[in-house]
MARLODREN-901361 format. One record per residue (C-alpha): residue in one letter; chain; x, y, z. Coordinates in steps of 0.5 Angstrom, whole numbers, m for minus. Layout:
res  chain  east  north  up
A  A  X  Y  Z;
...
END
This chain:
res  chain  east  north  up
X  A  m91  m38  24;
X  A  m93  m31  26;
X  A  m98  m31  32;
X  A  m102  m24  34;
X  A  m100  m23  41;
X  A  m106  m22  46;
X  A  m105  m16  50;
X  A  m108  m19  55;
X  A  m105  m25  55;
X  A  m98  m24  54;
X  A  m92  m27  51;
X  A  m93  m34  47;
X  A  m89  m39  51;
X  A  m90  m46  49;
X  A  m85  m52  51;
X  A  m80  m54  45;
X  A  m81  m48  41;
X  A  m77  m41  40;
X  A  m80  m35  40;
X  A  m78  m28  37;
X  A  m82  m21  39;
X  A  m84  m18  32;
X  A  m86  m11  31;
X  A  m86  m8  38;
X  A  m89  m14  41;
X  A  m95  m14  37;
X  A  m93  m21  34;
X  A  m89  m26  35;
X  A  m85  m31  31;
X  A  m86  m38  33;
X  A  m81  m44  30;
X  A  m81  m51  32;
X  A  m74  m53  36;
X  A  m75  m60  34;
X  A  m74  m59  26;
X  A  m68  m53  26;
X  A  m61  m55  29;
X  A  m56  m52  34;
X  A  m55  m46  28;
X  A  m61  m43  31;
X  A  m58  m41  38;
X  A  m53  m36  34;
X  A  m58  m32  30;
X  A  m57  m25  29;
X  A  m62  m24  24;
X  A  m69  m27  23;
X  A  m66  m27  15;
X  A  m61  m32  18;
X  A  m67  m37  19;
X  A  m68  m37  11;
X  A  m64  m43  10;
X  A  m66  m47  16;
X  A  m73  m46  14;
X  A  m72  m49  7;
X  A  m68  m55  10;
X  A  m74  m56  15;
X  A  m79  m56  9;
X  A  m75  m61  5;
X  A  m75  m65  11;
X  A  m83  m65  12;
X  A  m84  m65  4;
X  A  m87  m73  4;
X  A  m91  m72  10;
X  A  m99  m71  9;
X  A  m100  m66  15;
X  A  m94  m61  18;
X  A  m95  m64  26;
X  A  m91  m58  28;
X  A  m96  m53  24;
X  A  m102  m57  27;
X  A  m100  m57  34;
X  A  m99  m49  33;
X  A  m107  m48  30;
X  A  m109  m53  36;
X  A  m106  m48  41;
X  A  m108  m42  38;
X  A  m114  m43  32;
X  A  m113  m39  26;
X  A  m109  m34  29;
X  A  m102  m37  27;
X  A  m100  m35  20;
X  A  m95  m38  16;
X  A  m88  m35  14;
X  A  m87  m33  7;
X  A  m81  m34  3;
X  A  m82  m29  m4;
X  A  m79  m30  m11;
X  A  m73  m25  m8;
X  A  m72  m30  m3;
X  A  m74  m25  3;
X  A  m78  m28  9;
X  A  m84  m24  10;
X  A  m88  m25  16;
X  A  m96  m24  15;
X  A  m100  m20  21;
X  A  m107  m22  18;
X  A  m108  m15  17;
X  A  m108  m11  9;
X  A  m107  m4  8;
X  A  m112  m2  3;
X  A  m112  5  m1;
X  A  m118  8  m5;
X  A  m117  13  m11;
X  A  m118  20  m10;
X  A  m125  21  m13;
X  A  m128  15  m8;
X  A  m132  18  m3;
X  A  m131  15  4;
X  A  m138  12  5;
X  A  m137  9  m2;
X  A  m130  5  0;
X  A  m133  3  7;
X  A  m138  m1  3;
X  A  m133  m4  m1;
X  A  m129  m7  6;
X  A  m136  m9  8;
X  A  m138  m13  2;
X  A  m132  m17  4;
X  A  m133  m18  11;
X  A  m127  m14  13;
X  A  m126  m10  19;
X  A  m123  m4  20;
X  A  m117  m3  24;
X  A  m115  4  24;
X  A  m115  10  18;
X  A  m109  11  15;
X  A  m106  17  15;
X  A  m106  19  7;
X  A  m110  24  3;
X  A  m114  19  0;
X  A  m118  14  3;
X  A  m114  8  6;
X  A  m115  4  12;
X  A  m112  m2  15;
X  A  m116  m7  15;
X  A  m117  m15  18;
X  A  m122  m21  17;
X  A  m121  m26  22;
X  A  m117  m32  22;
X  A  m114  m30  15;
X  A  m107  m29  14;
X  A  m110  m23  9;
X  A  m107  m25  2;
X  A  m113  m28  0;
X  A  m117  m21  2;
X  A  m111  m17  m1;
X  A  m112  m21  m8;
X  A  m120  m20  m8;
X  A  m119  m12  m6;
X  A  m114  m11  m11;
X  A  m119  m13  m17;
X  A  m124  m8  m15;
X  A  m124  m1  m20;
X  A  m124  4  m14;
X  A  m118  0  m10;
X  A  m111  4  m11;
X  A  m108  m1  m7;
X  A  m108  m8  m3;
X  A  m103  m10  1;
X  A  m101  m15  6;
X  A  m99  m12  12;
X  A  m92  m16  12;
X  A  m87  m15  17;
X  A  m80  m15  14;
X  A  m73  m15  17;
X  A  m70  m8  15;
X  A  m63  m8  16;
X  A  m59  m2  16;
X  A  m55  0  10;
X  A  m48  m1  11;
X  A  m43  m2  7;
X  A  m41  m10  7;
X  A  m35  m11  10;
X  A  m29  m12  5;
X  A  m27  m20  4;
X  A  m20  m18  6;
X  A  m18  m23  12;
X  A  m15  m17  15;
X  A  m20  m12  15;
X  A  m22  m13  22;
X  A  m15  m11  25;
X  A  m15  m5  20;
X  A  m18  0  25;
X  A  m16  6  22;
X  A  m21  4  17;
X  A  m27  2  22;
X  A  m25  3  29;
X  A  m30  m2  34;
X  A  m25  m1  40;
X  A  m21  m6  38;
X  A  m15  m7  42;
X  A  m17  m2  47;
X  A  m18  3  41;
X  A  m24  9  41;
X  A  m30  6  37;
X  A  m30  11  31;
X  A  m23  14  32;
X  A  m22  12  24;
X  A  m23  15  17;
X  A  m31  12  17;
X  A  m29  8  11;
X  A  m35  4  11;
X  A  m40  10  10;
X  A  m36  12  4;
X  A  m35  5  1;
X  A  m43  6  1;
X  A  m42  12  m4;
X  A  m36  9  m8;
X  A  m29  4  m7;
X  A  m26  9  m12;
X  A  m26  9  m20;
X  A  m20  5  m24;
X  A  m19  12  m28;
X  A  m17  15  m21;
X  A  m9  14  m20;
X  A  m5  14  m14;
X  A  2  15  m15;
X  A  6  13  m9;
X  A  13  15  m9;
X  A  17  12  m4;
X  A  22  6  m3;
X  A  19  2  m8;
X  A  13  m3  m9;
X  A  12  m11  m9;
X  A  9  m11  m16;
X  A  7  m19  m15;
X  A  4  m18  m8;
X  A  m3  m20  m8;
X  A  m6  m13  m5;
X  A  m4  m10  m12;
X  A  m6  m16  m17;
X  A  m13  m14  m20;
X  A  m12  m13  m27;
X  A  m9  m6  m29;
X  A  m8  m5  m23;
X  A  m1  m2  m23;
X  A  0  4  m28;
X  A  7  7  m31;
X  A  11  4  m26;
X  A  18  8  m25;
X  A  25  7  m22;
X  A  27  15  m21;
X  A  34  12  m18;
X  A  35  8  m24;
X  A  31  11  m29;
X  A  28  5  m32;
X  A  20  2  m31;
X  A  22  m3  m25;
X  A  20  0  m18;
X  A  22  m6  m14;
X  A  24  m5  m7;
X  A  31  m6  m5;
X  A  30  m9  2;
X  A  25  m4  5;
X  A  17  m5  5;
X  A  16  2  7;
X  A  13  4  m1;
X  A  9  m3  0;
X  A  6  m1  6;
X  A  4  6  4;
X  A  1  3  m3;
X  A  m3  m2  2;
X  A  m6  3  6;
X  A  m8  7  0;
X  A  m10  3  m6;
X  A  m10  m5  m3;
X  A  m15  m8  m7;
X  A  m22  m11  m5;
X  A  m22  m18  m4;
X  A  m15  m19  m8;
X  A  m11  m19  m2;
X  A  m11  m20  6;
X  A  m12  m13  7;
X  A  m16  m7  4;
X  A  m14  1  2;
X  A  m18  6  3;
X  A  m19  7  m4;
X  A  m19  m1  m7;
X  A  m21  1  m14;
X  A  m17  6  m15;
X  A  m11  5  m19;
X  A  m3  5  m17;
X  A  3  9  m20;
X  A  9  6  m16;
X  A  15  10  m17;
X  A  22  8  m13;
X  A  26  13  m10;
X  A  34  11  m7;
X  A  35  13  0;
X  A  41  17  m3;
X  A  39  20  m9;
X  A  41  27  m13;
X  A  35  33  m13;
X  A  34  32  m21;
X  A  32  25  m20;
X  A  27  27  m15;
X  A  25  32  m19;
X  A  24  28  m24;
X  A  19  23  m20;
X  A  15  29  m19;
X  A  15  30  m27;
X  A  14  23  m29;
X  A  8  22  m24;
X  A  4  28  m27;
X  A  6  27  m34;
X  A  4  19  m34;
X  A  m3  21  m31;
X  A  m2  21  m23;
X  A  m8  24  m20;
X  A  m6  24  m13;
X  A  2  24  m10;
X  A  3  21  m4;
X  A  11  22  0;
X  A  12  19  6;
X  A  19  21  6;
X  A  24  27  9;
X  A  29  29  15;
X  A  27  29  23;
X  A  31  33  27;
X  A  34  38  22;
X  A  31  43  17;
X  A  30  40  10;
X  A  31  45  4;
X  A  27  45  m2;
X  A  31  45  m8;
X  A  29  49  m13;
X  A  29  44  m19;
X  A  25  40  m14;
X  A  20  46  m13;
X  A  19  47  m20;
X  A  17  40  m21;
X  A  12  40  m16;
X  A  9  46  m17;
X  A  8  44  m24;
X  A  5  38  m22;
X  A  0  42  m18;
X  A  m1  47  m24;
X  A  m1  43  m30;
X  A  m3  36  m28;
X  A  m10  33  m29;
X  A  m10  37  m35;
X  A  m10  43  m31;
X  A  m14  42  m25;
X  A  m7  40  m21;
X  A  m5  34  m18;
X  A  m6  33  m11;
X  A  0  32  m7;
X  A  0  29  0;
X  A  6  30  4;
X  A  7  26  11;
X  A  9  32  16;
X  A  14  28  20;
X  A  16  24  26;
X  A  20  28  30;
X  A  15  32  35;
X  A  18  39  31;
X  A  16  44  27;
X  A  14  42  20;
X  A  16  49  18;
X  A  23  47  18;
X  A  21  42  13;
X  A  20  46  6;
X  A  18  40  3;
X  A  12  38  7;
X  A  10  45  9;
X  A  10  47  1;
X  A  3  52  1;
X  A  1  48  m4;
X  A  2  41  m1;
X  A  m3  37  4;
X  A  1  37  10;
X  A  m2  30  14;
X  A  m1  30  22;
X  A  m2  23  26;
X  A  m7  21  31;
X  A  m8  15  34;
X  A  m13  10  35;
X  A  m16  14  41;
X  A  m17  21  38;
X  A  m11  24  41;
X  A  m5  26  38;
X  A  1  21  37;
X  A  7  24  41;
X  A  12  23  35;
X  A  7  28  30;
X  A  10  35  27;
X  A  6  40  28;
X  A  5  48  26;
X  A  1  53  22;
X  A  2  49  16;
X  A  m1  43  18;
X  A  m8  41  14;
X  A  m11  35  17;
X  A  m9  29  21;
X  A  m11  21  20;
X  A  m11  15  24;
X  A  m4  12  25;
X  A  1  9  30;
X  A  2  12  37;
X  A  m4  9  41;
X  A  m5  3  43;
X  A  m5  m1  36;
X  A  m1  1  30;
X  A  m3  0  22;
X  A  m4  m7  19;
X  A  m2  m6  12;
X  A  2  m10  6;
X  A  9  m11  7;
X  A  14  m14  2;
X  A  12  m22  2;
X  A  6  m21  6;
X  A  3  m17  11;
X  A  5  m12  18;
X  A  1  m10  24;
X  A  6  m5  25;
X  A  6  0  20;
X  A  5  8  23;
X  A  8  14  23;
X  A  6  20  19;
X  A  8  15  14;
X  A  2  11  14;
X  A  m3  17  15;
X  A  m1  21  9;
X  A  m2  15  4;
X  A  m9  15  7;
X  A  m11  21  6;
X  A  m8  21  m1;
X  A  m13  15  m2;
X  A  m19  19  1;
X  A  m17  25  m4;
X  A  m18  19  m9;
X  A  m25  17  m7;
X  A  m27  24  m8;
X  A  m24  25  m15;
X  A  m28  18  m17;
X  A  m34  22  m16;
X  A  m32  28  m19;
X  A  m26  28  m23;
X  A  m27  36  m25;
X  A  m25  38  m18;
X  A  m18  42  m18;
X  A  m13  40  m13;
X  A  m14  46  m9;
X  A  m22  44  m8;
X  A  m20  37  m6;
X  A  m15  41  0;
X  A  m21  46  2;
X  A  m26  40  3;
X  A  m22  36  6;
X  A  m20  41  11;
X  A  m27  44  12;
X  A  m30  37  13;
X  A  m25  34  18;
X  A  m27  32  24;
X  A  m24  36  30;
X  A  m21  31  35;
X  A  m19  32  43;
X  A  m22  39  44;
X  A  m19  40  51;
X  A  m12  39  48;
X  A  m12  41  41;
X  A  m12  48  42;
X  A  m16  50  36;
X  A  m16  57  34;
X  A  m22  62  32;
X  A  m22  59  25;
X  A  m22  52  27;
X  A  m15  50  26;
X  A  m10  47  31;
X  A  m2  46  30;
X  A  m3  39  32;
X  A  m9  36  28;
X  A  m10  42  22;
X  A  m17  43  21;
X  A  m18  36  24;
X  A  m18  28  23;
X  A  m20  27  16;
X  A  m27  23  15;
X  A  m28  20  8;
X  A  m36  20  8;
X  A  m36  27  10;
X  A  m31  29  5;
X  A  m35  26  0;
X  A  m41  29  2;
X  A  m38  36  2;
X  A  m37  36  m6;
X  A  m42  41  m9;
X  A  m47  39  m14;
X  A  m49  46  m15;
X  A  m42  48  m16;
X  A  m40  42  m21;
X  A  m47  43  m25;
X  A  m44  50  m26;
X  A  m37  49  m27;
X  A  m35  52  m34;
X  A  m41  57  m34;
X  A  m41  64  m33;
X  A  m46  64  m28;
X  A  m41  61  m23;
X  A  m36  67  m24;
X  A  m42  72  m24;
X  A  m45  69  m17;
X  A  m38  70  m14;
X  A  m37  66  m7;
X  A  m42  60  m7;
X  A  m42  61  0;
X  A  m44  68  0;
X  A  m49  67  m6;
X  A  m53  61  m2;
X  A  m53  65  5;
X  A  m56  72  0;
X  A  m61  68  m5;
X  A  m62  61  m3;
X  A  m62  60  5;
X  A  m67  66  6;
X  A  m73  63  3;
X  A  m77  57  2;
X  A  m76  57  m5;
X  A  m68  58  m5;
X  A  m69  52  1;
X  A  m72  48  m3;
X  A  m67  48  m9;
X  A  m61  47  m4;
X  A  m65  41  m1;
X  A  m66  38  m8;
X  A  m59  38  m10;
X  A  m56  35  m3;
X  A  m61  29  m3;
X  A  m59  28  m10;
X  A  m52  30  m10;
X  A  m49  24  m12;
X  A  m54  22  m18;
X  A  m53  29  m20;
X  A  m45  28  m19;
X  A  m45  21  m23;
X  A  m49  24  m29;
X  A  m45  31  m29;
X  A  m39  26  m29;
X  A  m41  21  m35;
X  A  m47  25  m39;
X  A  m45  32  m43;
X  A  m52  33  m45;
X  A  m54  33  m38;
X  A  m49  38  m36;
X  A  m51  42  m41;
X  A  m58  42  m39;
X  A  m57  42  m32;
X  A  m53  49  m33;
X  A  m59  51  m36;
X  A  m64  50  m31;
X  A  m59  53  m25;
X  A  m57  59  m30;
X  A  m64  61  m30;
X  A  m65  60  m22;
X  A  m59  65  m21;
X  A  m62  69  m26;
X  A  m69  70  m23;
X  A  m66  70  m16;
X  A  m61  76  m17;
X  A  m66  79  m21;
X  A  m71  80  m15;
X  A  m71  85  m10;
X  A  m72  80  m5;
X  A  m71  73  m4;
X  A  m78  72  m2;
X  A  m81  75  m8;
X  A  m79  69  m11;
X  A  m87  65  m13;
X  A  m88  58  m11;
X  A  m90  57  m18;
X  A  m83  60  m20;
X  A  m80  55  m15;
X  A  m85  49  m18;
X  A  m83  51  m25;
X  A  m75  50  m24;
X  A  m75  45  m19;
X  A  m80  41  m23;
X  A  m75  42  m30;
X  A  m70  40  m25;
X  A  m74  33  m23;
X  A  m75  32  m31;
X  A  m68  33  m33;
X  A  m66  28  m28;
X  A  m72  23  m28;
X  A  m70  23  m36;
X  A  m63  21  m35;
X  A  m64  15  m29;
X  A  m69  10  m28;
X  A  m75  11  m23;
END
């Protein structure tokens, strides 16, 4: 039951009862300790009481009167209100108060007269434009009063003022048994790490866990196809053994490729670990430790021609320069130019583990690949990680207190790491981005990953005036920030002549949108509905066409005025109203 707390009396305390403060201590939830077992001593959330209360209710169904309730009412009179389980299973805690709102054309005197007829006592005025108050009837829980007032023609709403536990909207934890060990996805400080020194996976998963139409290719030592991490139906796409020229990429001995694949795309609930993009699919390609250059080129050609969106490479020489053969260069550049129907496959490369200049490695430092350095679980540079101006970003890996937990041949390992692990982690983040917005070009993916990365180790990172560090690139990749960096304005205008007409989107925004209230309203509308808009642009051609028409009108209007401030409120309402109608017609309210 819920008991209002008298400020002069203080908190309720009765032998044999458990109490929980509610709503800034204005109320207390009081639970009979005799009716619940020891589980209640470990409650973390009020909602955890629901099964316990259901069991207690079942025990008391045969009694004529609830002795526990009778004893509470003896102590507090009618000021004790029974908790309610609604039809959705939510636990609602009544305060005895009712929020009442009236129609806009009702005078305040008429509204107050209606409340007086029911004996309602005014507690306070509510900050709504139409007449509205918080009211109560002493000794009642407010439910009957709300039902009665709701039948009044002049009453717009009458709602009991329930207290409800409202948790943070955190993504659910993966059911994979070893997720708590995967600090690179969620670093809570386990093993001495720095909380938050991770890729921010949970926040990203609130947006997407990846789309099955997006394929991550792992070119490595091979992948164990029967591993539980990759057992979801349809998970494996176009497997290939570039060394033997067949479609069996089973590893000869090394678990390296299986571990890389686990970091990127191990499935949600299909094994003991989870990848950053668990719903994306996997294209495993085996390369041999001793391999012809032509075979290596064929691996890249197979990848993009068979539909790989992202290609992750965690191999290369440490300790000496490594020249990129022309035939391999040509295959890589074809993947970058022609892959994904001309939008370009994203090639992600482990920078190297030799604590040396990545410039000496022509494969990893190719100007159109993403070179990934390694940071640790305390957001410091991994001592082995290669460095240089070609480093694009860094990602969490070994070198600190803990290494990486991922799949391995025949099971799992907690000792994977190096830039070999950092690269597929970034590849998986790129796959999440393409899951939300498959129209992104490879160059756009790279630019967004750079611009949304989090600068770490400010004291020793030696970031230059462009925000780049030789050790960390533009910073540690943040999956959620990368998703939020996708511009719905650019995406809505993709393919429209207006996009070319406005030039650089940042320049256009700064010149025509940001200086005016109208432009700010348009930007806010696009950004607050970012993922709804991106989803519709992805799935609904008619929506994309109508959105382009609206935005082209906005751009024409903006560029036609002498000054941004010339835009009238009426024009803004017309334009944003058109956008609202557009979205409202496409999704449920």
